[in-house]
C-alpha positions in Angstrom: 143.8 16.5 144.3 145.9 19.4 145.4 143.3 22.2 145.5 139.6 22.3 145.1 137.5 25.5 144.7 133.7 25.3 145.1 132.0 28.2 143.4 133.1 30.2 140.4 131.9 33.7 141.2 134.5 36.5 141.5 136.1 35.0 144.6 136.3 31.4 143.4 137.1 32.2 139.8 139.9 34.6 140.6 141.1 32.3 143.4 141.3 29.3 141.2 143.1 31.3 138.5 145.6 32.6 141.0 146.3 29.0 142.1 146.7 27.9 138.5 149.1 30.8 137.7 151.2 29.7 140.7 151.5 26.3 139.1 149.1 24.4 141.5 146.7 21.7 140.5 143.1 23.0 140.7 139.6 21.7 140.2 136.9 24.3 140.1 133.4 23.1 140.8 130.4 25.2 139.8 126.7 24.4 140.5 125.2 26.6 137.8 127.0 29.1 135.6 130.6 30.2 135.7 131.1 33.8 137.0 128.4 33.5 139.7 125.9 36.1 140.7 127.8 39.1 139.3 127.5 38.1 135.7 124.4 36.0 135.7 122.0 37.7 138.2 123.7 40.7 139.7 125.8 43.7 139.0 126.4 42.9 135.3 122.7 42.7 134.7 122.1 45.9 136.6 124.9 47.6 134.5 123.4 46.3 131.3 120.0 47.7 132.1 121.5 51.0 133.4 123.3 51.5 130.1 119.8 51.5 128.5 118.3 53.9 131.0 121.2 56.3 130.6 120.5 56.3 126.9 116.8 57.0 127.6 117.7 59.8 130.0 120.1 61.4 127.5 117.5 61.1 124.7 114.9 62.8 126.8 117.3 65.7 127.5 118.3 66.1 123.9 114.6 66.1 122.8 113.9 68.8 125.4 116.8 70.8 124.1 115.3 70.6 120.6 118.3 69.5 118.6 117.2 65.8 118.4 113.6 64.7 117.8 113.1 61.0 118.4 110.8 58.6 120.1 112.0 55.4 121.8 110.1 52.2 121.7 111.3 49.8 124.4 111.2 46.0 124.0 112.0 44.5 127.4 111.8 41.0 125.9 114.5 42.0 123.4 116.7 43.6 126.1 116.6 40.3 128.1 117.3 38.3 125.0 120.5 40.3 124.3 121.6 40.3 127.9 121.3 36.5 127.9 123.2 36.3 124.6 126.0 38.4 126.0 126.2 36.4 129.2 126.7 33.2 127.2 129.6 34.8 125.4 131.2 36.0 128.6 130.8 32.6 130.2 132.7 31.0 127.4 135.5 33.5 127.8 135.6 33.0 131.6 135.8 29.3 131.2 138.6 29.6 128.5 140.5 32.0 130.8 140.3 29.6 133.7 141.3 26.5 131.7 144.2 28.5 130.1 146.1 28.2 133.4 145.6 24.5 133.6 142.5 24.3 135.8 139.8 21.7 135.5 136.2 22.8 135.7 133.4 20.5 136.8 129.7 21.5 136.7 127.6 20.0 139.4 126.4 20.4 143.0 129.2 19.7 145.5 129.1 18.4 149.0 131.8 18.1 151.6 132.6 15.0 153.6 135.6 15.5 155.7 138.6 15.6 153.5 136.5 14.6 150.4 134.4 16.7 148.0 131.6 14.8 146.2 130.2 15.9 142.9 128.3 14.1 140.2 128.8 10.7 141.9 132.6 11.2 142.1 134.7 11.8 145.2 137.9 14.0 145.3 140.3 14.3 148.2 142.0 17.6 148.6 145.0 19.2 150.3 143.4 22.6 150.4 139.7 23.6 149.9 138.3 27.1 149.0 134.6 27.6 149.7 133.3 30.5 147.5 129.6 29.6 147.3 128.4 33.2 147.4 125.0 34.4 148.7 121.4 34.6 147.6 118.7 37.2 148.1 117.3 37.4 151.6 113.5 37.1 151.7 111.9 38.5 154.8 109.5 36.2 156.7 106.2 37.8 155.8 103.0 36.5 154.5 102.9 36.4 150.7 106.7 36.6 150.3 106.5 34.0 147.5 104.9 36.7 145.3 108.0 39.0 145.6 110.6 39.3 142.8 114.4 39.6 143.5 117.4 40.3 141.4 117.3 36.6 140.3 114.0 37.3 138.5 115.0 40.3 136.5 115.7 38.3 133.4 112.6 36.1 133.9 109.8 38.8 133.8 108.3 39.3 130.4 107.4 43.0 130.6 108.1 46.2 132.4 105.8 46.3 135.5 103.3 49.1 135.4 103.8 49.6 139.1 106.6 48.4 141.4 107.1 48.3 145.1 110.8 48.0 145.9 111.2 46.7 149.5 114.6 47.8 150.9 116.6 50.9 151.4 120.1 50.2 150.2 122.1 50.4 147.1 120.3 47.5 145.2 116.9 49.1 146.0 118.1 52.4 144.6 119.5 50.9 141.5 116.3 48.9 140.8 114.2 51.9 141.4 116.3 54.0 139.0 116.0 51.3 136.2 112.3 50.7 136.3 111.3 54.3 136.9 113.3 55.3 133.8 111.7 52.4 131.9 108.3 53.7 132.8 107.2 52.0 136.0 105.6 53.9 138.9 108.0 53.0 141.7 107.7 53.1 145.5 110.7 52.3 147.6 109.8 51.1 151.1 112.8 51.4 153.5 112.6 49.8 156.9 114.8 52.6 158.3 116.6 55.3 156.4 117.0 55.2 152.6 120.6 55.2 151.3 122.2 55.6 154.8 125.6 54.5 153.2 126.1 58.0 151.8 126.0 61.6 153.1 122.8 63.6 153.3 123.8 66.1 150.6 124.6 63.4 148.1 121.4 61.5 149.0 119.4 64.7 148.5 121.0 65.2 145.0 120.1 61.6 144.0 116.5 62.0 145.2 116.0 65.4 143.5 118.0 65.0 140.3 118.4 61.3 139.5 115.3 59.5 140.7 112.8 62.4 141.2 109.9 60.3 140.1 110.5 57.6 142.7 108.3 57.7 145.8 110.6 57.1 148.9 108.8 55.9 152.0 111.2 55.6 155.0 110.7 53.9 158.4 108.1 51.5 157.0 107.8 47.7 157.2 105.8 45.5 154.8 103.5 43.2 156.7 102.1 41.3 153.7 102.8 40.9 150.0 100.5 40.1 147.2 101.0 39.5 143.5 100.2 43.1 142.6 100.3 45.1 145.9 101.8 45.2 149.4 100.4 46.0 152.8 102.5 48.1 155.2 102.6 47.7 159.0 100.5 50.9 159.4 97.7 49.6 157.2 98.5 51.3 153.9 97.9 49.4 150.7 100.3 50.2 147.9 99.6 48.9 144.4 102.5 47.4 142.5 104.5 44.2 142.1 106.7 43.5 145.2 110.4 43.4 144.6 112.7 42.4 147.6 116.0 44.2 147.8 116.4 43.3 151.5 120.0 42.1 151.6 121.7 38.8 151.0 122.0 35.5 152.9 125.0 33.2 152.7 125.1 29.9 150.8 126.9 28.4 153.8 124.9 25.2 154.2 127.6 23.2 152.5 130.0 24.0 155.3 127.7 24.3 158.4 128.8 21.0 160.0 132.4 21.4 159.0 133.7 24.9 159.8 132.7 27.5 162.3 130.0 29.9 161.3 129.3 33.4 162.5 126.0 34.3 164.2 124.6 35.4 160.8 125.6 32.1 159.3 128.4 33.5 157.2 131.6 31.4 157.3 134.0 32.7 159.9 137.5 33.5 158.5 140.6 35.2 159.6 142.6 37.9 157.7 144.2 35.1 155.6 140.7 33.9 154.7 141.3 30.7 156.6 138.4 29.0 158.4 138.4 27.2 161.7 139.8 24.1 159.8 143.5 24.3 159.0 143.3 23.5 155.2 139.8 25.0 154.4 139.5 28.6 153.3 136.5 30.7 152.3 136.1 33.9 150.4 133.4 36.2 148.8 129.8 36.8 149.9 129.6 33.5 151.8 131.9 35.2 154.4 129.8 38.3 154.8 131.3 41.8 155.1 131.5 43.9 151.9 129.5 42.0 149.3 131.2 43.6 146.3 132.8 42.0 143.3 136.2 43.7 143.8 136.3 42.7 147.4 135.4 39.1 146.5 138.2 39.0 144.0 140.6 40.4 146.6 139.5 37.7 149.1 139.7 34.9 146.6 143.3 35.9 145.5 144.3 36.2 149.2 143.0 32.8 150.0 144.7 31.3 146.9 148.1 32.7 147.8 147.9 31.3 151.3 146.7 27.9 150.0 149.8 28.0 147.7 152.1 28.8 150.7 152.6 32.5 150.1 151.5 34.3 153.3 149.0 37.0 152.5 146.5 39.1 154.5 143.4 41.0 153.4 142.6 44.6 154.4 139.2 46.2 154.1 140.1 49.9 154.8 138.9 52.6 152.3 136.7 50.3 150.1 135.2 52.3 147.2 131.6 51.7 146.3 129.2 53.0 143.7 125.5 53.1 142.8 124.9 52.3 139.1 122.4 55.0 138.2 121.7 57.3 135.2 124.6 59.3 136.8 127.0 57.2 139.0 127.2 58.0 142.7 130.4 56.7 144.2 131.7 57.0 147.8 134.5 55.9 150.1 135.2 56.4 153.8 138.4 55.9 155.8 137.1 53.8 158.7 140.5 54.0 160.4 140.6 57.7 160.6 141.0 59.1 164.1 140.5 62.7 163.1 138.7 64.7 165.8 135.8 66.8 164.8 137.7 70.0 165.3 140.2 69.0 162.6 137.6 68.1 160.0 137.0 70.3 157.1 134.3 69.6 154.5 133.9 71.1 151.0 131.0 70.5 148.7 131.2 71.4 145.0 128.8 71.0 142.0 129.9 68.6 139.3 132.0 70.0 136.5 132.0 69.5 132.8 133.7 66.3 132.0 132.9 63.1 130.1 129.1 62.8 129.9 128.5 66.1 131.7 128.6 68.8 129.0 125.0 68.8 128.1 123.9 68.5 131.7 125.2 72.0 132.4 122.1 73.6 130.7 119.8 72.1 133.3 122.2 72.3 136.3 122.6 68.6 136.7 126.3 68.0 136.5 126.5 66.2 139.8 127.8 66.9 143.3 130.9 66.1 145.2 131.6 66.4 148.9 134.9 65.7 150.5 135.8 65.6 154.2 139.4 66.3 155.1 141.7 65.9 158.1 143.0 69.5 158.0 145.7 68.8 160.6 147.2 65.8 158.8 146.4 66.9 155.3 144.5 63.7 154.4 141.1 62.7 153.1 138.5 61.1 155.4 135.5 60.6 153.2 134.2 61.3 149.7 130.7 61.3 148.2 130.9 61.9 144.4 128.1 62.1 141.9 129.3 62.5 138.3 129.7 60.5 135.1 133.4 59.9 136.1 132.8 59.3 139.8 133.6 55.6 139.6 137.2 56.2 138.3 137.7 59.4 140.4 136.8 57.6 143.7 138.8 54.5 142.8 141.9 56.7 142.4 141.2 58.7 145.5 140.5 55.6 147.6 143.9 54.3 146.8 145.4 57.6 148.0 143.5 57.1 151.2 144.3 53.4 151.6 148.0 54.1 151.2 147.7 56.8 153.8 149.4 59.4 151.5 149.7 63.0 152.5 147.8 65.2 149.9 151.0 67.0 149.1 152.1 63.7 147.5 149.3 64.1 145.1 150.6 67.4 143.8 152.3 65.9 140.7 149.2 64.0 139.6 148.6 64.6 135.9 145.0 64.2 135.0 143.6 62.8 131.7 141.3 65.6 130.4 138.4 65.5 130.9 138.2 62.1 132.5 139.8 62.8 135.8 139.3 66.6 136.0 137.4 66.1 139.2 140.5 64.9 141.0 142.3 68.0 139.8 139.6 70.4 141.0 139.1 68.6 144.4 142.6 68.0 145.4 144.9 70.4 143.5 142.8 73.5 143.2 140.7 73.4 146.3 143.1 72.0 148.9 146.8 72.0 148.0 
């Protein structure tokens, strides 16, 4: 066998497709469902639920404005049913897409024995191996942790919890809090340190006040014990509500632990070509740590595949755009390689403007917020926090500008699609150039 890929999440699926397109022989092995965590337990599930909460949020606004009178009756059971139905359709499409480039897909749990991969009682030798086994929710070592839900359980619960304690302070914790508070749960978020430290203080303040105002945020707090319907904090407080762990991810690296070198956090150690410590074994996606994002996993999988096929390729992580899927998206990007001194930094903050999905928010002053930090000497962007219905596309465009190290004058000929990318026009063309 020329190439074996273990794991069909974004890294493994795109890596195997890239190899197939390059005319290579590929066997893709998947333990559970094709498309991995993203489709089956992660971001696609979050996006599906957030589509519903956006509708609820808009309906509430329109009722308050008085031009629509409606009541919403929510069936969580039906929501789950339709998400599962959609997932099955997408799995079929993903499988057809992979097989269309000549790849073979095997479902079963793989193990590695030297230059051989074993699955379903069969053994396959390989010339190159790509390990893309992903990660799973990290469960803190506290008493009663078995009572806690994770993202893997979202489609297993049968009703909306009356009260929910989200344990964690990052993006996933915020997204879960937004979903269930909109669906009617009383939600606490318990962050071990600072909540949403990935974004700037002004953007965070907007999210807390305008997007998740009914969520109770408790910072610098540890949970010492979990129960089925409450948690106990390290300072003795008892908070009613089902525990939900959003405390990070741990790599599924056990398959490779005696074969390739691991980092101290048990992620698989790779170089910029996604090569492990073994010459013909590569790894990509969440199992390697770093940015645990679907686009990054895709990029890593494709990079690994090209190198496996003999086309030298390196991965770069500068200016990675990220987003929070909320009732109004909050997206952000930072140029980690910027060497701009503080004296040359210039920051502007502007309220959101009327664009797609924003018009009716003007009446209540909830059109979003954007903050941009510039390198005024070199005429470049250092950082962006953007909260608006179009922030995901806006920040994706602008992150490319940052990643390519373009001068802002090069952006002067950008022609926006009204109203979708008007934010780019206002931020870059009107306020800076």
